[in-house]
C-alpha positions as CSV (number, residue, x, y, z in Angstrom):
1,M,-3.0,-9.7,-20.2
2,S,-2.4,-7.4,-23.1
3,W,-4.4,-7.1,-26.3
4,P,-3.1,-6.5,-29.8
5,T,-4.0,-3.2,-31.3
6,P,-5.1,-2.8,-34.9
7,N,-1.5,-2.1,-35.9
8,G,-0.3,-5.3,-34.2
9,Q,1.4,-3.6,-31.2
10,K,0.6,-4.5,-27.7
11,D,-1.7,-2.1,-25.9
12,V,-0.1,-1.8,-22.5
13,T,-2.9,0.2,-21.1
14,T,-5.0,-2.9,-20.8
15,L,-2.2,-4.9,-19.1
16,S,-3.5,-5.7,-15.6
17,F,-1.9,-8.9,-14.4
18,S,1.6,-9.9,-13.8
19,P,3.1,-13.2,-15.2
20,V,2.4,-14.8,-11.8
21,P,-1.1,-16.3,-12.0
22,N,-3.7,-14.6,-9.7
23,M,-1.2,-11.8,-8.8
24,F,-2.3,-8.3,-9.6
25,D,0.4,-6.1,-11.2
26,W,0.5,-3.1,-8.9
27,R,2.9,-1.1,-11.1
28,F,-0.2,0.4,-12.7
29,W,-1.7,1.9,-9.5
30,Q,-2.8,5.5,-10.0
31,Y,-2.5,7.8,-6.9
32,R,-5.3,10.2,-6.3
33,D,-6.7,11.8,-3.2
34,D,-9.5,9.2,-3.2
35,N,-7.0,6.4,-4.2
36,N,-4.1,7.2,-1.9
37,C,-1.3,5.4,0.1
38,W,-3.8,3.8,2.5
39,D,-6.1,2.7,-0.4
40,F,-3.1,1.1,-2.0
41,V,-2.1,-0.8,1.2
42,R,-5.8,-1.8,1.7
43,E,-6.0,-3.3,-1.8
44,V,-2.8,-5.2,-1.5
45,L,-3.8,-6.6,1.9
46,H,-7.1,-7.7,0.6
47,K,-6.1,-9.1,-2.8
48,E,-2.7,-10.6,-2.0
49,F,-2.8,-11.4,1.7
50,N,-6.5,-12.3,2.0
51,V,-7.3,-9.8,4.7
52,P,-11.1,-9.3,4.7
53,A,-12.0,-5.9,3.3
54,E,-14.5,-5.2,6.1
55,F,-11.6,-5.2,8.6
56,I,-9.5,-2.7,6.6
57,P,-12.0,0.1,5.9
58,K,-11.6,2.7,3.2
59,F,-11.1,5.9,5.2
60,G,-12.3,8.4,2.7
61,I,-9.9,11.0,4.2
62,C,-7.8,13.4,2.2
63,P,-4.2,12.3,2.8
64,D,-3.3,15.9,3.8
65,D,-5.4,15.5,6.9
66,K,-2.9,13.7,9.1
67,A,-4.9,14.1,12.3
68,A,-7.8,12.2,10.7
69,M,-5.4,9.6,9.3
70,T,-4.0,9.1,12.7
71,R,-7.4,8.8,14.3
72,E,-8.5,6.1,11.8
73,F,-5.2,4.3,12.1
74,R,-5.8,4.0,15.9
75,N,-9.1,2.2,15.2
76,V,-7.7,-0.1,12.5
77,K,-4.5,-0.8,14.6
78,K,-6.6,-3.0,17.0
79,R,-6.6,-5.7,14.3
80,F,-2.9,-5.6,13.8
81,H,0.1,-6.2,16.1
82,R,3.4,-4.4,16.0
83,I,6.4,-6.4,14.8
84,T,10.0,-5.6,15.2
85,A,11.2,-6.7,11.8
86,P,9.4,-6.2,8.5
87,K,8.0,-9.2,6.7
88,D,5.7,-9.7,3.7
89,G,2.2,-8.5,4.3
90,A,3.2,-6.0,7.1
91,V,2.0,-2.4,6.9
92,A,4.9,0.0,7.0
93,C,3.9,3.2,8.8
94,H,5.7,6.5,8.8
95,F,5.3,8.7,11.8
96,S,6.2,12.2,12.8
97,D,6.2,11.8,16.6
98,E,2.9,10.0,17.1
99,V,1.2,11.3,13.9
100,L,0.7,8.9,11.0
101,I,2.0,10.6,7.9
102,H,2.4,7.7,5.3
103,V,1.9,4.0,4.9
104,G,3.2,1.3,2.6
105,I,3.0,-2.5,2.4
106,V,5.9,-5.0,2.6
107,R,5.8,-7.2,-0.5
108,N,8.7,-9.3,-1.8
109,Q,10.9,-8.0,1.0
110,K,10.6,-4.3,-0.1
111,V,8.2,-1.5,0.8
112,W,5.7,-0.7,-1.8
113,H,4.0,2.6,-1.4
114,A,2.1,5.3,-3.3
115,S,2.5,9.0,-3.1
116,R,1.3,12.1,-4.9
117,S,4.7,13.2,-5.9
118,R,6.2,9.9,-7.1
119,G,3.3,7.6,-7.8
120,L,4.1,4.0,-6.9
121,S,7.5,3.4,-5.4
122,V,9.3,0.2,-4.4
123,D,12.0,0.8,-1.8
124,P,14.4,-1.4,0.2
125,F,13.7,-1.1,3.9
126,N,16.7,1.1,4.6
127,V,15.6,3.7,2.0
128,F,12.0,3.7,3.2
129,E,13.1,4.0,6.8
130,K,15.2,7.1,6.1
131,F,12.2,9.3,5.6
132,A,10.5,9.1,9.0
133,I,10.1,7.0,12.2
134,T,9.0,3.7,10.8
135,R,6.9,1.0,12.5
136,Y,5.6,-2.3,11.1
137,Y,2.2,-3.9,11.8
138,Q,1.1,-7.4,10.9
139,W,-2.5,-8.5,10.4
140,Q,-3.6,-10.7,13.3
141,G,-6.8,-12.0,11.8
């Protein structure tokens, strides 16, 4: 929803929902160290795919600490199963060997992901998969 400003123009800074009812407009996601790629995936899983928040914890880890990200991923992974082909709601994980380096979420048959350098990106599978070893995990709740 947007609100008219005193001069009659729409104030897009208050725009928070897409035209689809009950669908959050993720284009306005702001990347920060405390609001990083995992936090983006977590919010989408919870708000759009109804995964209970308590099963996808907020790590509170600086995204530059890949060892800590990998350790937490191993704990969370128990609630997901690996799938061979991406589908909506799957977590798209980038690895360097066995170290987790980045995550995104499959939504509308593309990978949505947030990074410090680019902010929010929406990439076709083949583009996302070019950057690193990619594995997909589906919530099994």
